[in-house]
C-alpha positions as a Markdown table, in Angstrom:
| # | Residue | x | y | z |
|---|---|---|---|---|
| 1 | Met | -0.2 | -0.2 | 0.0 |
| 2 | Lys | 2.8 | 2.5 | 0.7 |
| 3 | Arg | 4.7 | 1.8 | -2.4 |
| 4 | Met | 1.3 | 2.5 | -4.5 |
| 5 | Thr | 0.9 | 5.6 | -2.3 |
| 6 | Leu | 4.5 | 6.7 | -3.6 |
| 7 | Ala | 4.2 | 5.7 | -6.7 |
| 8 | Thr | 0.9 | 7.6 | -7.3 |
| 9 | Leu | 2.2 | 10.7 | -5.7 |
| 10 | Ala | 5.1 | 10.5 | -7.8 |
| 11 | Leu | 3.2 | 10.5 | -10.9 |
| 12 | Leu | 1.4 | 13.6 | -9.9 |
| 13 | Ala | 4.6 | 15.2 | -9.5 |
| 14 | Thr | 5.8 | 14.3 | -13.1 |
| 15 | Thr | 2.6 | 15.3 | -14.4 |
| 16 | Pro | 2.3 | 18.8 | -16.1 |
| 17 | Ile | -0.8 | 21.0 | -15.1 |
| 18 | Ala | -1.9 | 23.3 | -18.2 |
| 19 | Ser | -2.0 | 26.3 | -16.8 |
| 20 | Ala | 1.6 | 26.5 | -15.0 |
| 21 | Gln | 4.3 | 28.4 | -16.9 |
| 22 | Glu | 7.2 | 26.2 | -17.7 |
| 23 | His | 9.0 | 29.5 | -16.6 |
| 24 | Ser | 8.7 | 32.5 | -14.9 |
| 25 | Ala | 8.7 | 35.4 | -17.1 |
| 26 | Glu | 11.5 | 36.8 | -15.0 |
| 27 | Ala | 14.0 | 33.2 | -15.6 |
| 28 | Val | 12.8 | 33.7 | -19.2 |
| 29 | Ala | 13.8 | 37.8 | -19.0 |
| 30 | Ala | 17.2 | 36.6 | -17.5 |
| 31 | Ala | 18.1 | 33.9 | -20.4 |
| 32 | Ile | 17.1 | 36.2 | -23.0 |
| 33 | Leu | 19.4 | 39.3 | -21.1 |
| 34 | Thr | 22.4 | 36.6 | -20.8 |
| 35 | Gly | 22.3 | 35.9 | -24.5 |
| 36 | Phe | 23.1 | 39.4 | -25.2 |
| 37 | Thr | 25.6 | 40.1 | -22.7 |
| 38 | Gln | 27.3 | 37.0 | -24.7 |
| 39 | Thr | 26.3 | 38.7 | -28.0 |
| 40 | Asp | 25.4 | 35.1 | -28.6 |
| 41 | Ile | 22.0 | 34.5 | -30.5 |
| 42 | Thr | 21.5 | 31.0 | -30.2 |
| 43 | Met | 21.4 | 31.5 | -26.3 |
| 44 | Phe | 17.9 | 33.4 | -26.8 |
| 45 | Leu | 16.7 | 31.9 | -29.9 |
| 46 | Pro | 14.7 | 29.4 | -27.9 |
| 47 | His | 13.1 | 32.0 | -26.0 |
| 48 | Leu | 11.4 | 34.0 | -29.1 |
| 49 | Asn | 7.7 | 34.6 | -29.6 |
| 50 | Ala | 6.0 | 32.5 | -32.8 |
| 51 | Tyr | 6.3 | 35.8 | -34.7 |
| 52 | Asn | 10.3 | 36.6 | -33.7 |
| 53 | Ala | 11.0 | 33.0 | -34.4 |
| 54 | Ala | 9.8 | 32.6 | -37.8 |
| 55 | Asn | 11.0 | 36.0 | -38.9 |
| 56 | Leu | 14.6 | 35.6 | -37.4 |
| 57 | Asn | 14.8 | 32.3 | -38.9 |
| 58 | Ala | 14.0 | 33.7 | -42.6 |
| 59 | Glu | 16.8 | 36.3 | -41.7 |
| 60 | Val | 19.3 | 33.9 | -40.9 |
| 61 | Ala | 18.6 | 31.6 | -43.6 |
| 62 | Val | 19.1 | 34.8 | -45.9 |
| 63 | Thr | 21.9 | 36.9 | -44.1 |
| 64 | Leu | 23.5 | 34.8 | -41.3 |
| 65 | Ser | 24.3 | 38.0 | -39.8 |
| 66 | Phe | 23.2 | 38.8 | -36.4 |
| 67 | Asp | 24.4 | 42.4 | -36.2 |
| 68 | Glu | 21.5 | 44.1 | -36.7 |
| 69 | Ile | 19.9 | 42.7 | -33.7 |
| 70 | Phe | 22.5 | 43.7 | -31.1 |
| 71 | Asn | 23.2 | 47.1 | -32.8 |
| 72 | Asp | 20.8 | 49.8 | -31.4 |
| 73 | Glu | 20.1 | 51.8 | -27.9 |
| 74 | Arg | 18.3 | 48.7 | -26.4 |
| 75 | Ala | 20.2 | 46.3 | -27.4 |
| 76 | Ala | 23.1 | 48.1 | -26.0 |
| 77 | Ala | 21.4 | 48.1 | -22.6 |
| 78 | Ala | 20.5 | 44.3 | -22.6 |
| 79 | Ile | 24.5 | 43.7 | -24.0 |
| 80 | Ala | 25.6 | 45.9 | -20.7 |
| 81 | Trp | 22.9 | 44.0 | -18.4 |
| 82 | Asp | 24.4 | 43.8 | -14.8 |
| 83 | Gly | 22.3 | 40.8 | -13.8 |
| 84 | Met | 19.5 | 43.1 | -11.9 |
| 85 | Ile | 15.7 | 43.2 | -13.1 |
| 86 | Leu | 12.6 | 43.9 | -11.7 |
| 87 | Pro | 9.6 | 41.7 | -10.7 |
| 88 | Ala | 7.5 | 40.9 | -14.0 |
| 89 | His | 4.0 | 42.9 | -14.3 |
| 90 | Tyr | 1.3 | 41.6 | -16.2 |
| 91 | Asp | -1.3 | 42.8 | -19.3 |
| 92 | Asn | -3.4 | 40.3 | -18.3 |
| 93 | Ser | -5.8 | 41.1 | -21.4 |
| 94 | Gly | -2.6 | 41.8 | -23.9 |
| 95 | Val | -4.9 | 44.4 | -25.5 |
| 96 | Tyr | -2.5 | 47.1 | -24.6 |
| 97 | Phe | 0.2 | 45.4 | -26.5 |
| 98 | Gly | -1.9 | 44.7 | -29.5 |
| 99 | Ser | -2.0 | 40.9 | -28.3 |
| 100 | Glu | -4.7 | 38.8 | -27.5 |
| 101 | Asn | -3.0 | 36.9 | -25.0 |
| 102 | Pro | -1.1 | 38.1 | -21.7 |
| 103 | Val | 2.2 | 40.0 | -21.8 |
| 104 | Ala | 4.7 | 40.0 | -19.1 |
| 105 | Leu | 6.9 | 43.1 | -18.7 |
| 106 | Val | 10.3 | 42.8 | -16.8 |
| 107 | Pro | 12.6 | 46.2 | -16.5 |
| 108 | Phe | 16.3 | 45.7 | -16.5 |
| 109 | Ala | 17.5 | 49.2 | -17.5 |
| 110 | Ile | 16.9 | 52.7 | -17.1 |
| 111 | Glu | 17.0 | 55.1 | -20.4 |
| 112 | Thr | 19.3 | 57.7 | -19.9 |
| 113 | Asp | 21.4 | 60.8 | -22.5 |
| 114 | Thr | 24.0 | 58.7 | -22.8 |
| 115 | Gly | 22.2 | 55.2 | -23.0 |
| 116 | Gly | 21.1 | 52.1 | -20.8 |
| 117 | Ala | 22.1 | 52.7 | -16.9 |
| 118 | Pro | 21.5 | 49.9 | -14.4 |
| 119 | Leu | 18.6 | 49.7 | -12.7 |
| 120 | Gly | 20.5 | 49.9 | -9.3 |
| 121 | Ser | 22.2 | 53.2 | -10.3 |
| 122 | Gly | 19.5 | 55.7 | -9.5 |
| 123 | Ala | 19.6 | 57.5 | -12.7 |
| 124 | Gln | 16.3 | 59.3 | -14.1 |
| 125 | Gly | 14.7 | 58.1 | -17.1 |
| 126 | Arg | 12.4 | 55.4 | -18.7 |
| 127 | Leu | 12.6 | 52.0 | -18.0 |
| 128 | Ile | 14.3 | 49.6 | -20.6 |
| 129 | Val | 11.5 | 46.6 | -20.4 |
| 130 | Val | 12.0 | 43.1 | -21.9 |
| 131 | Thr | 8.4 | 42.6 | -23.0 |
| 132 | Leu | 7.3 | 38.3 | -23.3 |
| 133 | Thr | 3.9 | 36.8 | -24.7 |
| 134 | Leu | 2.2 | 33.9 | -24.9 |
| 135 | Asp | 1.4 | 32.7 | -28.3 |
| 136 | Ser | -2.1 | 31.1 | -27.6 |
| 137 | Pro | -3.9 | 30.7 | -24.2 |
| 138 | Glu | -2.8 | 26.7 | -24.4 |
| 139 | Asp | 0.7 | 28.3 | -24.2 |
| 140 | Thr | 2.9 | 27.9 | -21.1 |
| 141 | Thr | 6.3 | 29.2 | -22.2 |
| 142 | Trp | 6.8 | 33.4 | -22.5 |
| 143 | Gly | 8.5 | 34.1 | -25.7 |
| 144 | Trp | 10.4 | 37.3 | -26.0 |
| 145 | Lys | 8.7 | 39.8 | -28.3 |
| 146 | Asp | 11.0 | 43.0 | -27.9 |
| 147 | Phe | 12.5 | 45.4 | -25.8 |
| 148 | Ile | 10.5 | 48.8 | -25.0 |
| 149 | Tyr | 10.8 | 51.9 | -23.3 |
| 150 | Met | 8.1 | 52.3 | -20.7 |
| 151 | Asp | 7.7 | 55.2 | -17.7 |
| 152 | Leu | 7.7 | 53.7 | -13.9 |
| 153 | Asp | 4.1 | 54.9 | -13.4 |
| 154 | Gln | 3.5 | 53.1 | -16.5 |
| 155 | Tyr | 4.8 | 49.6 | -15.2 |
| 156 | Met | 3.3 | 50.3 | -11.6 |
| 157 | Ala | -0.4 | 50.2 | -13.0 |
| 158 | Phe | 0.0 | 47.1 | -14.6 |
| 159 | Leu | -0.6 | 43.9 | -12.4 |
| 160 | Glu | 2.0 | 42.0 | -10.4 |
| 161 | Glu | 0.2 | 38.6 | -10.6 |
| 162 | Arg | -0.7 | 36.8 | -14.3 |
| 163 | Leu | -4.5 | 35.9 | -13.6 |
């Protein structure tokens, strides 16, 4: 009887729950940012949303050049990322970002006149945020959509929990 109970508990522990996230938004954002700090696209390819994955694969097949991905102010801030992020906030409807599905917002830097500054720098400016989406209501894996700028008040207005 004891073995049966343990076997049942083990099976339940390994059975995926459909509504659970495979990785937190913060973990996915950190993986993407780590890829940028290494300027290694292969580190964040697995974390793209479906739209970006389709477009990036087409680009890779044609040009085999990743320079344009790493060549803008937001990407420069990601390359210089110091490892600090703020907790994810969520647009559960996705409507604000033009998505039918939830969007996660994970700030990692501050926009300044001279480029991106670490969150802990005390610099004044807009947040630089990793935006992540789910590709469908059944999707359990956050995918990278973009880096965006966002005012702190705007970020704080979004929910701290995903519904």
